[in-house]
TORPA-4810 file (N, C-alpha, C, O; in nm, 3 decimals):
<nodes>
NODE_1_13.225_-1.677_6.234_13.279_-1.684_6.370_13.266_-1.552_6.445_13.220_-1.548_6.559_M
NODE_2_13.306_-1.442_6.380_13.298_-1.312_6.444_13.155_-1.274_6.479_13.130_-1.211_6.582_E
NODE_3_13.061_-1.312_6.392_12.920_-1.281_6.418_12.871_-1.355_6.542_12.798_-1.299_6.624_T
NODE_4_12.911_-1.482_6.555_12.871_-1.562_6.671_12.929_-1.502_6.799_12.861_-1.493_6.901_I
NODE_5_13.056_-1.460_6.792_13.119_-1.399_6.909_13.048_-1.270_6.947_13.030_-1.243_7.066_I
NODE_6_13.007_-1.190_6.850_12.935_-1.065_6.878_12.801_-1.092_6.944_12.760_-1.017_7.033_K
NODE_7_12.734_-1.198_6.902_12.605_-1.234_6.963_12.625_-1.269_7.110_12.552_-1.221_7.197_I
NODE_8_12.724_-1.353_7.137_12.750_-1.392_7.276_12.805_-1.275_7.358_12.783_-1.267_7.479_F
NODE_9_12.877_-1.185_7.293_12.924_-1.066_7.363_12.806_-0.979_7.406_12.806_-0.923_7.515_L
NODE_10_12.705_-0.968_7.318_12.585_-0.892_7.351_12.512_-0.955_7.470_12.465_-0.885_7.560_A
NODE_11_12.504_-1.089_7.469_12.442_-1.160_7.581_12.522_-1.136_7.709_12.465_-1.115_7.816_I
NODE_12_12.654_-1.138_7.696_12.743_-1.117_7.809_12.723_-0.977_7.870_12.714_-0.962_7.992_H
NODE_13_12.717_-0.877_7.785_12.700_-0.739_7.833_12.563_-0.720_7.897_12.551_-0.658_8.002_I
NODE_14_12.459_-0.775_7.832_12.323_-0.763_7.886_12.313_-0.833_8.021_12.252_-0.781_8.115_A
NODE_15_12.372_-0.953_8.030_12.370_-1.026_8.156_12.447_-0.953_8.265_12.405_-0.949_8.380_G
NODE_16_12.562_-0.895_8.227_12.642_-0.822_8.324_12.570_-0.700_8.377_12.574_-0.672_8.497_G
NODE_17_12.505_-0.626_8.288_12.429_-0.507_8.329_12.315_-0.546_8.422_12.292_-0.483_8.525_T
NODE_18_12.243_-0.652_8.383_12.131_-0.699_8.464_12.177_-0.747_8.602_12.111_-0.720_8.702_S
NODE_19_12.289_-0.817_8.606_12.338_-0.869_8.734_12.383_-0.756_8.826_12.362_-0.763_8.947_S
NODE_20_12.445_-0.653_8.771_12.486_-0.539_8.854_12.367_-0.469_8.916_12.369_-0.433_9.034_L
NODE_21_12.262_-0.450_8.838_12.141_-0.382_8.888_12.064_-0.471_8.985_12.031_-0.429_9.096_I
NODE_22_12.037_-0.595_8.944_11.960_-0.686_9.028_12.034_-0.720_9.157_11.973_-0.731_9.264_A
NODE_23_12.167_-0.737_9.148_12.245_-0.766_9.266_12.241_-0.653_9.368_12.230_-0.677_9.488_G
NODE_24_12.250_-0.530_9.320_12.244_-0.414_9.409_12.109_-0.407_9.479_12.101_-0.376_9.598_A
NODE_25_12.002_-0.435_9.405_11.867_-0.433_9.463_11.853_-0.542_9.568_11.798_-0.519_9.676_I
NODE_26_11.903_-0.662_9.536_11.894_-0.773_9.631_11.969_-0.743_9.760_11.922_-0.776_9.868_A
NODE_27_12.086_-0.679_9.750_12.163_-0.647_9.869_12.095_-0.539_9.954_12.103_-0.540_10.076_M
NODE_28_12.029_-0.445_9.886_11.966_-0.334_9.958_11.830_-0.371_10.017_11.789_-0.314_10.118_A
NODE_29_11.760_-0.467_9.956_11.625_-0.503_9.999_11.628_-0.584_10.128_11.725_-0.654_10.155_A
NODE_30_11.521_-0.575_10.208_11.511_-0.656_10.331_11.522_-0.805_10.298_11.456_-0.854_10.206_P
NODE_31_11.605_-0.877_10.372_11.630_-1.017_10.342_11.505_-1.103_10.365_11.435_-1.087_10.465_K
NODE_32_11.480_-1.193_10.271_11.367_-1.284_10.283_11.237_-1.231_10.229_11.138_-1.305_10.219_G
NODE_33_11.234_-1.102_10.192_11.112_-1.042_10.140_11.103_-1.064_9.989_11.198_-1.109_9.925_K
NODE_34_10.985_-1.031_9.932_10.958_-1.059_9.792_11.058_-0.989_9.699_11.106_-1.050_9.602_R
NODE_35_11.090_-0.863_9.727_11.181_-0.788_9.640_11.319_-0.852_9.641_11.382_-0.867_9.536_V
NODE_36_11.365_-0.889_9.758_11.496_-0.953_9.769_11.499_-1.084_9.691_11.593_-1.111_9.616_H
NODE_37_11.396_-1.165_9.708_11.392_-1.295_9.641_11.384_-1.281_9.489_11.452_-1.353_9.416_N
NODE_38_11.301_-1.188_9.442_11.286_-1.168_9.297_11.416_-1.114_9.237_11.462_-1.161_9.134_L
NODE_39_11.474_-1.014_9.304_11.601_-0.957_9.256_11.712_-1.062_9.261_11.798_-1.067_9.173_A
NODE_40_11.710_-1.145_9.366_11.811_-1.250_9.379_11.803_-1.352_9.267_11.906_-1.395_9.214_G
NODE_41_11.682_-1.392_9.231_11.667_-1.487_9.121_11.710_-1.426_8.989_11.775_-1.492_8.907_R
NODE_42_11.676_-1.299_8.968_11.718_-1.229_8.846_11.870_-1.219_8.841_11.932_-1.239_8.736_T
NODE_43_11.929_-1.189_8.955_12.075_-1.179_8.965_12.140_-1.312_8.931_12.237_-1.317_8.856_Y
NODE_44_12.088_-1.420_8.988_12.147_-1.552_8.967_12.144_-1.592_8.820_12.246_-1.635_8.765_Y
NODE_45_12.030_-1.577_8.755_12.020_-1.617_8.615_12.096_-1.522_8.522_12.141_-1.561_8.415_W
NODE_46_12.109_-1.397_8.564_12.193_-1.304_8.488_12.338_-1.345_8.496_12.411_-1.339_8.397_S
NODE_47_12.381_-1.388_8.615_12.518_-1.438_8.632_12.540_-1.564_8.549_12.648_-1.584_8.493_M
NODE_48_12.439_-1.648_8.542_12.449_-1.769_8.461_12.471_-1.732_8.315_12.552_-1.795_8.246_A
NODE_49_12.398_-1.631_8.267_12.413_-1.585_8.128_12.552_-1.525_8.106_12.614_-1.549_8.003_A
NODE_50_12.599_-1.449_8.203_12.732_-1.388_8.193_12.840_-1.495_8.181_12.926_-1.488_8.093_V
NODE_51_12.835_-1.591_8.270_12.940_-1.693_8.273_12.931_-1.790_8.155_13.033_-1.829_8.100_C
NODE_52_12.809_-1.828_8.117_12.793_-1.918_8.003_12.843_-1.852_7.875_12.912_-1.915_7.795_A
NODE_53_12.808_-1.726_7.855_12.853_-1.655_7.734_13.004_-1.635_7.736_13.069_-1.642_7.632_S
NODE_54_13.062_-1.612_7.856_13.207_-1.596_7.867_13.279_-1.726_7.831_13.380_-1.725_7.761_A
NODE_55_13.225_-1.837_7.879_13.287_-1.968_7.849_13.283_-1.995_7.699_13.382_-2.040_7.641_V
NODE_56_13.169_-1.967_7.636_13.156_-1.990_7.492_13.255_-1.903_7.415_13.323_-1.951_7.324_V
NODE_57_13.264_-1.775_7.451_13.357_-1.685_7.382_13.502_-1.727_7.402_13.584_-1.714_7.312_M
NODE_58_13.533_-1.777_7.523_13.670_-1.820_7.549_13.705_-1.947_7.472_13.822_-1.971_7.439_C
NODE_59_13.604_-2.028_7.442_13.627_-2.148_7.362_13.645_-2.110_7.215_13.733_-2.163_7.146_I
NODE_60_13.560_-2.017_7.168_13.569_-1.975_7.028_13.697_-1.894_7.002_13.759_-1.904_6.896_L
NODE_61_13.733_-1.815_7.102_13.854_-1.732_7.091_13.934_-1.752_7.219_13.921_-1.674_7.313_K
NODE_62_14.016_-1.857_7.223_14.080_-1.903_7.347_14.143_-1.793_7.433_14.230_-1.718_7.389_P
NODE_63_14.094_-1.786_7.559_14.149_-1.697_7.661_14.141_-1.774_7.793_14.040_-1.770_7.863_Q
NODE_64_14.248_-1.844_7.825_14.244_-1.935_7.938_14.212_-1.866_8.069_14.131_-1.916_8.148_Q
NODE_65_14.272_-1.752_8.094_14.251_-1.683_8.221_14.103_-1.650_8.240_14.047_-1.681_8.345_F
NODE_66_14.040_-1.588_8.142_13.899_-1.550_8.153_13.808_-1.672_8.162_13.703_-1.667_8.226_L
NODE_67_13.848_-1.782_8.098_13.771_-1.906_8.104_13.762_-1.955_8.249_13.654_-1.988_8.297_F
NODE_68_13.875_-1.961_8.316_13.876_-2.010_8.455_13.813_-1.910_8.551_13.752_-1.950_8.650_Y
NODE_69_13.827_-1.781_8.524_13.762_-1.680_8.608_13.610_-1.690_8.594_13.537_-1.670_8.691_V
NODE_70_13.562_-1.721_8.473_13.418_-1.738_8.452_13.366_-1.856_8.535_13.258_-1.847_8.594_A
NODE_71_13.441_-1.964_8.540_13.403_-2.080_8.621_13.397_-2.041_8.768_13.302_-2.074_8.839_I
NODE_72_13.500_-1.970_8.814_13.506_-1.926_8.954_13.388_-1.835_8.987_13.325_-1.851_9.091_F
NODE_73_13.358_-1.739_8.900_13.250_-1.643_8.925_13.116_-1.715_8.939_13.039_-1.686_9.030_S
NODE_74_13.090_-1.808_8.847_12.961_-1.874_8.855_12.956_-1.973_8.971_12.849_-1.999_9.026_F
NODE_75_13.072_-2.027_9.009_13.073_-2.116_9.125_13.026_-2.042_9.250_12.953_-2.097_9.333_Y
NODE_76_13.067_-1.917_9.262_13.024_-1.837_9.377_12.872_-1.818_9.375_12.805_-1.835_9.477_L
NODE_77_12.818_-1.781_9.259_12.674_-1.761_9.247_12.599_-1.893_9.267_12.496_-1.897_9.334_A
NODE_78_12.651_-2.000_9.209_12.586_-2.131_9.219_12.579_-2.178_9.364_12.473_-2.221_9.410_F
NODE_79_12.690_-2.170_9.435_12.691_-2.217_9.574_12.607_-2.126_9.663_12.546_-2.172_9.759_T
NODE_80_12.604_-1.996_9.631_12.519_-1.905_9.706_12.372_-1.940_9.690_12.296_-1.937_9.787_G
NODE_81_12.333_-1.974_9.568_12.194_-2.013_9.543_12.163_-2.148_9.603_12.054_-2.169_9.656_E
NODE_82_12.257_-2.241_9.597_12.234_-2.375_9.649_12.212_-2.375_9.800_12.140_-2.459_9.852_R
NODE_83_12.274_-2.282_9.870_12.257_-2.278_10.016_12.115_-2.245_10.057_12.075_-2.278_10.168_M
NODE_84_12.038_-2.182_9.971_11.897_-2.156_10.002_11.815_-2.284_9.992_11.702_-2.289_10.039_T
NODE_85_11.872_-2.388_9.932_11.806_-2.519_9.920_11.860_-2.618_10.023_11.803_-2.725_10.044_K
NODE_86_11.970_-2.581_10.087_12.036_-2.670_10.184_12.057_-2.594_10.315_12.170_-2.573_10.359_R
NODE_87_11.946_-2.554_10.376_11.954_-2.468_10.494_11.989_-2.544_10.622_12.051_-2.489_10.712_K
NODE_88_11.949_-2.669_10.629_11.975_-2.746_10.750_12.112_-2.813_10.742_12.152_-2.861_10.636_R
NODE_89_12.185_-2.816_10.853_12.316_-2.880_10.852_12.309_-3.025_10.805_12.408_-3.079_10.754_P
NODE_90_12.192_-3.088_10.822_12.178_-3.229_10.785_12.149_-3.248_10.636_12.149_-3.362_10.588_S
NODE_91_12.125_-3.139_10.562_12.097_-3.151_10.419_12.224_-3.193_10.345_12.322_-3.119_10.342_D
NODE_92_12.220_-3.312_10.288_12.339_-3.366_10.223_12.368_-3.298_10.089_12.275_-3.254_10.020_A
NODE_93_12.494_-3.290_10.054_12.533_-3.233_9.925_12.491_-3.328_9.813_12.505_-3.450_9.826_A
NODE_94_12.440_-3.273_9.705_12.396_-3.353_9.591_12.509_-3.367_9.489_12.617_-3.310_9.506_A
NODE_95_12.482_-3.442_9.383_12.582_-3.465_9.279_12.630_-3.333_9.219_12.749_-3.314_9.195_V
NODE_96_12.534_-3.240_9.195_12.573_-3.112_9.134_12.662_-3.029_9.226_12.744_-2.949_9.179_Q
NODE_97_12.647_-3.046_9.356_12.733_-2.974_9.450_12.876_-3.026_9.442_12.971_-2.948_9.436_D
NODE_98_12.890_-3.157_9.443_13.023_-3.217_9.432_13.088_-3.185_9.298_13.207_-3.153_9.291_W
NODE_99_13.009_-3.195_9.192_13.063_-3.169_9.058_13.114_-3.026_9.047_13.224_-3.002_8.996_T
NODE_100_13.034_-2.931_9.095_13.072_-2.790_9.088_13.197_-2.764_9.171_13.286_-2.691_9.128_A
NODE_101_13.204_-2.825_9.290_13.321_-2.804_9.378_13.448_-2.859_9.315_13.554_-2.797_9.324_A
NODE_102_13.438_-2.976_9.253_13.556_-3.037_9.190_13.604_-2.952_9.072_13.724_-2.929_9.056_I
NODE_103_13.510_-2.906_8.989_13.546_-2.821_8.875_13.611_-2.690_8.923_13.709_-2.644_8.865_L
NODE_104_13.555_-2.632_9.030_13.610_-2.508_9.084_13.750_-2.531_9.141_13.838_-2.447_9.128_A
NODE_105_13.769_-2.647_9.206_13.901_-2.679_9.260_14.005_-2.691_9.149_14.118_-2.646_9.163_A
NODE_106_13.965_-2.753_9.039_14.055_-2.765_8.924_14.087_-2.628_8.866_14.202_-2.598_8.833_L
NODE_107_13.984_-2.543_8.853_14.004_-2.408_8.800_14.096_-2.328_8.891_14.186_-2.258_8.843_A
NODE_108_14.075_-2.338_9.022_14.160_-2.267_9.116_14.304_-2.313_9.110_14.397_-2.232_9.118_G
NODE_109_14.324_-2.443_9.097_14.459_-2.498_9.087_14.530_-2.447_8.962_14.647_-2.408_8.967_T
NODE_110_14.459_-2.448_8.850_14.517_-2.399_8.724_14.555_-2.251_8.737_14.663_-2.211_8.694_V
NODE_111_14.467_-2.171_8.797_14.497_-2.029_8.813_14.620_-2.008_8.902_14.703_-1.922_8.873_L
NODE_112_14.631_-2.087_9.008_14.748_-2.075_9.096_14.876_-2.111_9.021_14.978_-2.042_9.034_L
NODE_113_14.872_-2.218_8.945_14.990_-2.259_8.869_15.027_-2.153_8.766_15.143_-2.116_8.753_V
NODE_114_14.926_-2.105_8.692_14.951_-2.001_8.592_15.010_-1.876_8.657_15.105_-1.817_8.605_R
NODE_115_14.953_-1.838_8.771_15.001_-1.719_8.839_15.144_-1.732_8.885_15.225_-1.640_8.871_G
NODE_116_15.175_-1.848_8.940_15.312_-1.874_8.986_15.412_-1.868_8.871_15.522_-1.813_8.884_T
NODE_117_15.372_-1.925_8.757_15.461_-1.925_8.640_15.480_-1.783_8.587_15.591_-1.746_8.547_M
NODE_118_15.372_-1.704_8.587_15.383_-1.566_8.540_15.473_-1.484_8.631_15.555_-1.406_8.583_L
NODE_119_15.457_-1.502_8.762_15.540_-1.428_8.857_15.687_-1.468_8.843_15.776_-1.384_8.853_L
NODE_120_15.710_-1.596_8.821_15.847_-1.645_8.803_15.910_-1.585_8.678_16.031_-1.569_8.671_A
NODE_121_15.825_-1.552_8.579_15.875_-1.492_8.456_15.880_-1.341_8.462_15.912_-1.275_8.363_G
NODE_122_15.847_-1.285_8.581_15.855_-1.140_8.598_15.730_-1.064_8.557_15.736_-0.942_8.541_G
NODE_123_15.616_-1.133_8.539_15.491_-1.066_8.500_15.405_-1.043_8.624_15.360_-1.139_8.688_T
NODE_124_15.381_-0.918_8.658_15.308_-0.886_8.781_15.161_-0.928_8.776_15.098_-0.945_8.880_S
NODE_125_15.106_-0.944_8.654_14.967_-0.985_8.641_14.945_-1.125_8.701_14.832_-1.169_8.723_F
NODE_126_15.056_-1.193_8.726_15.046_-1.324_8.789_14.977_-1.317_8.924_14.915_-1.414_8.968_G
NODE_127_14.987_-1.200_8.991_14.921_-1.185_9.121_14.770_-1.197_9.109_14.705_-1.248_9.201_W
NODE_128_14.713_-1.151_9.000_14.568_-1.163_8.979_14.530_-1.310_8.971_14.432_-1.353_9.032_V
NODE_129_14.608_-1.387_8.895_14.584_-1.531_8.886_14.596_-1.599_9.022_14.514_-1.683_9.059_N
NODE_130_14.699_-1.560_9.096_14.723_-1.621_9.227_14.610_-1.590_9.325_14.560_-1.680_9.393_V
NODE_131_14.569_-1.465_9.331_14.462_-1.424_9.424_14.330_-1.494_9.389_14.266_-1.553_9.476_V
NODE_132_14.291_-1.488_9.263_14.166_-1.552_9.223_14.174_-1.704_9.240_14.077_-1.767_9.283_F
NODE_133_14.289_-1.761_9.206_14.306_-1.904_9.221_14.299_-1.948_9.366_14.239_-2.051_9.397_G
NODE_134_14.359_-1.869_9.455_14.358_-1.903_9.598_14.215_-1.899_9.653_14.175_-1.988_9.728_A
NODE_135_14.140_-1.797_9.615_14.000_-1.788_9.660_13.919_-1.905_9.606_13.843_-1.969_9.680_F
NODE_136_13.935_-1.933_9.478_13.859_-2.040_9.413_13.889_-2.175_9.476_13.798_-2.250_9.509_C
NODE_137_14.016_-2.206_9.492_14.056_-2.332_9.551_14.015_-2.340_9.698_13.972_-2.444_9.746_L
NODE_138_14.030_-2.227_9.769_13.994_-2.225_9.910_13.846_-2.249_9.933_13.808_-2.330_10.018_G
NODE_139_13.761_-2.180_9.856_13.617_-2.197_9.871_13.575_-2.340_9.838_13.500_-2.402_9.913_F
NODE_140_13.625_-2.392_9.726_13.583_-2.526_9.683_13.632_-2.633_9.779_13.558_-2.727_9.810_S
NODE_141_13.756_-2.621_9.827_13.810_-2.719_9.922_13.732_-2.716_10.053_13.703_-2.821_10.111_A
NODE_142_13.697_-2.596_10.099_13.619_-2.585_10.222_13.480_-2.644_10.204_13.427_-2.709_10.295_N
NODE_143_13.420_-2.622_10.087_13.288_-2.679_10.060_13.292_-2.831_10.065_13.206_-2.893_10.126_D
NODE_144_13.393_-2.891_10.001_13.403_-3.037_10.001_13.427_-3.091_10.142_13.378_-3.199_10.176_M
NODE_145_13.501_-3.016_10.221_13.522_-3.057_10.361_13.390_-3.059_10.437_13.363_-3.150_10.515_R
NODE_146_13.306_-2.957_10.411_13.177_-2.949_10.480_13.075_-3.048_10.424_12.979_-3.084_10.492_L
NODE_147_13.096_-3.091_10.299_13.009_-3.196_10.245_13.026_-3.324_10.327_12.930_-3.397_10.354_F
NODE_148_13.153_-3.351_10.366_13.186_-3.472_10.441_13.152_-3.456_10.589_13.100_-3.548_10.653_V
NODE_149_13.183_-3.337_10.643_13.156_-3.309_10.783_13.072_-3.181_10.792_13.127_-3.071_10.803_K
NODE_150_12.939_-3.195_10.788_12.848_-3.080_10.784_12.871_-2.984_10.901_12.908_-3.027_11.011_P
NODE_151_12.849_-2.855_10.878_12.868_-2.755_10.984_12.761_-2.770_11.092_12.651_-2.817_11.065_P
NODE_152_12.795_-2.730_11.213_12.700_-2.739_11.324_12.623_-2.608_11.343_12.515_-2.606_11.402_K
NODE_153_12.680_-2.499_11.291_12.616_-2.369_11.307_12.483_-2.365_11.232_12.477_-2.394_11.113_E
NODE_154_12.375_-2.328_11.301_12.241_-2.327_11.243_12.229_-2.233_11.125_12.165_-2.266_11.026_K
NODE_155_12.292_-2.116_11.135_12.278_-2.014_11.031_12.395_-2.017_10.931_12.418_-1.920_10.860_M
NODE_156_12.467_-2.128_10.927_12.578_-2.140_10.832_12.531_-2.112_10.689_12.601_-2.046_10.612_H
NODE_157_12.413_-2.163_10.655_12.363_-2.146_10.518_12.351_-1.998_10.483_12.381_-1.958_10.370_W
NODE_158_12.306_-1.916_10.580_12.284_-1.773_10.553_12.416_-1.703_10.524_12.428_-1.628_10.428_F
NODE_159_12.515_-1.729_10.608_12.644_-1.661_10.591_12.715_-1.708_10.464_12.785_-1.629_10.400_F
NODE_160_12.699_-1.835_10.429_12.757_-1.883_10.303_12.685_-1.819_10.185_12.749_-1.778_10.088_T
NODE_161_12.553_-1.812_10.193_12.474_-1.748_10.088_12.517_-1.603_10.069_12.539_-1.558_9.956_H
NODE_162_12.530_-1.532_10.178_12.569_-1.390_10.172_12.709_-1.375_10.112_12.730_-1.294_10.022_L
NODE_163_12.803_-1.454_10.163_12.942_-1.444_10.117_12.956_-1.476_9.970_13.024_-1.403_9.897_T
NODE_164_12.892_-1.582_9.925_12.909_-1.626_9.787_12.839_-1.532_9.689_12.895_-1.500_9.584_R
NODE_165_12.719_-1.487_9.721_12.648_-1.398_9.630_12.720_-1.264_9.615_12.732_-1.210_9.505_M
NODE_166_12.769_-1.212_9.727_12.845_-1.087_9.719_12.978_-1.110_9.648_13.025_-1.024_9.574_I
NODE_167_13.037_-1.226_9.669_13.162_-1.259_9.600_13.142_-1.259_9.449_13.226_-1.208_9.375_G
NODE_168_13.031_-1.318_9.404_13.001_-1.319_9.261_12.977_-1.178_9.210_13.014_-1.144_9.098_A
NODE_169_12.915_-1.094_9.294_12.891_-0.954_9.256_13.024_-0.879_9.243_13.041_-0.798_9.153_Y
NODE_170_13.117_-0.908_9.333_13.249_-0.845_9.325_13.316_-0.881_9.192_13.379_-0.797_9.129_I
NODE_171_13.301_-1.007_9.151_13.360_-1.052_9.025_13.300_-0.976_8.907_13.372_-0.934_8.816_A
NODE_172_13.168_-0.958_8.910_13.101_-0.884_8.803_13.143_-0.738_8.803_13.167_-0.679_8.697_T
NODE_173_13.151_-0.680_8.922_13.191_-0.539_8.933_13.335_-0.521_8.887_13.370_-0.420_8.827_F
NODE_174_13.419_-0.620_8.916_13.558_-0.615_8.871_13.566_-0.612_8.720_13.643_-0.535_8.662_T
NODE_175_13.485_-0.697_8.655_13.483_-0.700_8.508_13.439_-0.565_8.453_13.493_-0.517_8.353_A
NODE_176_13.340_-0.505_8.518_13.294_-0.371_8.477_13.407_-0.269_8.488_13.427_-0.187_8.398_F
NODE_177_13.481_-0.275_8.598_13.591_-0.180_8.619_13.704_-0.202_8.517_13.761_-0.105_8.466_C
NODE_178_13.735_-0.328_8.488_13.842_-0.358_8.393_13.812_-0.298_8.257_13.901_-0.250_8.187_V
NODE_179_13.685_-0.302_8.219_13.645_-0.250_8.088_13.639_-0.097_8.087_13.673_-0.035_7.986_V
NODE_180_13.596_-0.037_8.199_13.565_0.106_8.197_13.663_0.197_8.272_13.671_0.316_8.241_N
NODE_181_13.737_0.144_8.368_13.829_0.228_8.446_13.966_0.227_8.381_14.033_0.124_8.375_V
NODE_182_14.008_0.343_8.334_14.135_0.351_8.261_14.241_0.435_8.332_14.356_0.440_8.288_K
NODE_183_14.204_0.502_8.442_14.298_0.594_8.507_14.380_0.528_8.617_14.467_0.593_8.676_F
NODE_184_14.354_0.398_8.645_14.432_0.326_8.745_14.516_0.217_8.679_14.481_0.170_8.570_L
NODE_185_14.625_0.178_8.742_14.705_0.067_8.688_14.621_-0.060_8.676_14.531_-0.082_8.757_P
NODE_186_14.650_-0.141_8.578_14.572_-0.262_8.552_14.563_-0.352_8.674_14.456_-0.406_8.703_S
NODE_187_14.673_-0.370_8.745_14.675_-0.458_8.861_14.579_-0.408_8.970_14.511_-0.487_9.035_L
NODE_188_14.576_-0.276_8.987_14.487_-0.216_9.087_14.341_-0.236_9.049_14.258_-0.267_9.135_A
NODE_189_14.310_-0.219_8.923_14.171_-0.235_8.876_14.124_-0.378_8.897_14.008_-0.400_8.933_V
NODE_190_14.210_-0.473_8.876_14.174_-0.613_8.893_14.158_-0.653_9.039_14.072_-0.734_9.072_W
NODE_191_14.240_-0.597_9.128_14.244_-0.646_9.266_14.173_-0.558_9.370_14.127_-0.610_9.472_L
NODE_192_14.163_-0.427_9.346_14.101_-0.340_9.446_13.956_-0.377_9.478_13.919_-0.374_9.595_L
NODE_193_13.873_-0.412_9.379_13.736_-0.453_9.413_13.733_-0.573_9.508_13.647_-0.581_9.596_P
NODE_194_13.827_-0.665_9.490_13.834_-0.782_9.578_13.876_-0.741_9.718_13.822_-0.792_9.817_T
NODE_195_13.971_-0.649_9.728_14.018_-0.603_9.859_13.905_-0.536_9.937_13.876_-0.573_10.050_V
NODE_196_13.841_-0.437_9.874_13.734_-0.363_9.942_13.609_-0.450_9.959_13.539_-0.440_10.060_F
NODE_197_13.583_-0.535_9.861_13.467_-0.623_9.870_13.481_-0.723_9.984_13.384_-0.751_10.055_G
NODE_198_13.600_-0.779_10.001_13.624_-0.874_10.110_13.607_-0.806_10.245_13.551_-0.865_10.338_T
NODE_199_13.654_-0.683_10.256_13.635_-0.607_10.380_13.486_-0.583_10.405_13.439_-0.595_10.518_L
NODE_200_13.413_-0.550_10.299_13.269_-0.527_10.311_13.195_-0.652_10.356_13.106_-0.645_10.440_G
NODE_201_13.233_-0.767_10.300_13.170_-0.893_10.340_13.196_-0.922_10.487_13.106_-0.966_10.559_V
NODE_202_13.318_-0.897_10.533_13.354_-0.920_10.673_13.270_-0.832_10.766_13.222_-0.879_10.869_A
NODE_203_13.253_-0.706_10.729_13.175_-0.614_10.812_13.027_-0.652_10.812_12.962_-0.649_10.916_L
NODE_204_12.975_-0.689_10.695_12.835_-0.726_10.683_12.806_-0.855_10.760_12.702_-0.868_10.824_W
NODE_205_12.899_-0.950_10.753_12.884_-1.075_10.827_12.882_-1.049_10.977_12.801_-1.106_11.050_T
NODE_206_12.972_-0.962_11.023_12.976_-0.928_11.165_12.846_-0.862_11.209_12.796_-0.889_11.318_A
NODE_207_12.790_-0.777_11.123_12.663_-0.710_11.153_12.551_-0.812_11.174_12.476_-0.804_11.271_Y
NODE_208_12.541_-0.907_11.082_12.434_-1.006_11.092_12.455_-1.103_11.206_12.358_-1.151_11.265_Y
NODE_209_12.579_-1.133_11.240_12.604_-1.219_11.355_12.556_-1.152_11.483_12.497_-1.216_11.570_R
NODE_210_12.581_-1.022_11.495_12.532_-0.948_11.612_12.381_-0.944_11.613_12.318_-0.960_11.717_R
NODE_211_12.322_-0.922_11.495_12.177_-0.913_11.484_12.111_-1.045_11.521_12.012_-1.047_11.593_K
NODE_212_12.165_-1.156_11.472_12.110_-1.288_11.502_12.124_-1.318_11.651_12.036_-1.379_11.711_F
NODE_213_12.235_-1.276_11.711_12.256_-1.301_11.853_12.151_-1.228_11.936_12.096_-1.285_12.031_A
NODE_214_12.123_-1.102_11.902_12.023_-1.022_11.975_11.884_-1.080_11.957_11.810_-1.096_12.055_V
NODE_215_11.847_-1.113_11.833_11.713_-1.163_11.807_11.693_-1.303_11.865_11.581_-1.340_11.900_T
NODE_216_11.802_-1.382_11.875_11.791_-1.514_11.938_11.755_-1.500_12.084_11.675_-1.578_12.137_A
NODE_217_11.813_-1.400_12.150_11.783_-1.375_12.289_11.636_-1.337_12.307_11.572_-1.372_12.407_E
NODE_218_11.583_-1.264_12.209_11.443_-1.220_12.216_11.348_-1.319_12.148_11.227_-1.296_12.142_N
NODE_219_11.405_-1.430_12.097_11.326_-1.535_12.032_11.248_-1.480_11.911_11.134_-1.520_11.886_R
NODE_220_11.310_-1.390_11.838_11.249_-1.335_11.718_11.345_-1.359_11.603_11.463_-1.326_11.613_I
NODE_221_11.296_-1.416_11.494_11.382_-1.439_11.379_11.396_-1.309_11.299_11.295_-1.248_11.266_F
NODE_222_11.517_-1.266_11.269_11.539_-1.138_11.200_11.492_-1.140_11.055_11.489_-1.245_10.991_P
NODE_223_11.456_-1.024_11.007_11.414_-1.008_10.867_11.519_-0.926_10.795_11.505_-0.899_10.676_V
</nodes>
């Protein structure tokens, strides 16, 4: 058993390292270009390896919190990747989209319940469960709403892709910090990447909205 766990731990670490590097390259590279696309695919499959290995390890050595966080992390990467296949508002959600959203909604609900129970028992770590659960449930519920009533915004796919991929990167970076950052309180290490990452996503989204508005006026599609 321990040998199997060590093998999956090695896969988990390798995938995490690869996703941190590939994700950074994808974010820095010009959007839509070859480097961005190649780094993005590497990032996505690295995240898949990270989350799959985490799920296996959590099953072999039960850790409910990390199990549900792994589901949430990959849901972000999965939906970010899926939006590149569903660019038009008329593109209907497939079975895998509904399945992923339902599983993420269940994971988010469990995290919220766990967090509430921990807080009621006086454990501050419950806030981590609550925050992650709220994000997970919120994203999945919004996705299912849009499956039924597709968005009208033409570039919705781009902003969803950006938000979800960076969200998955924040999750990976958080895991890196939890393992390596020892000089901050545990609660801060778990939540600060989400706080600053969410602010970064908001600023980046605003930047691209302005850019799309300008280029639309000039009838030039931005790169």
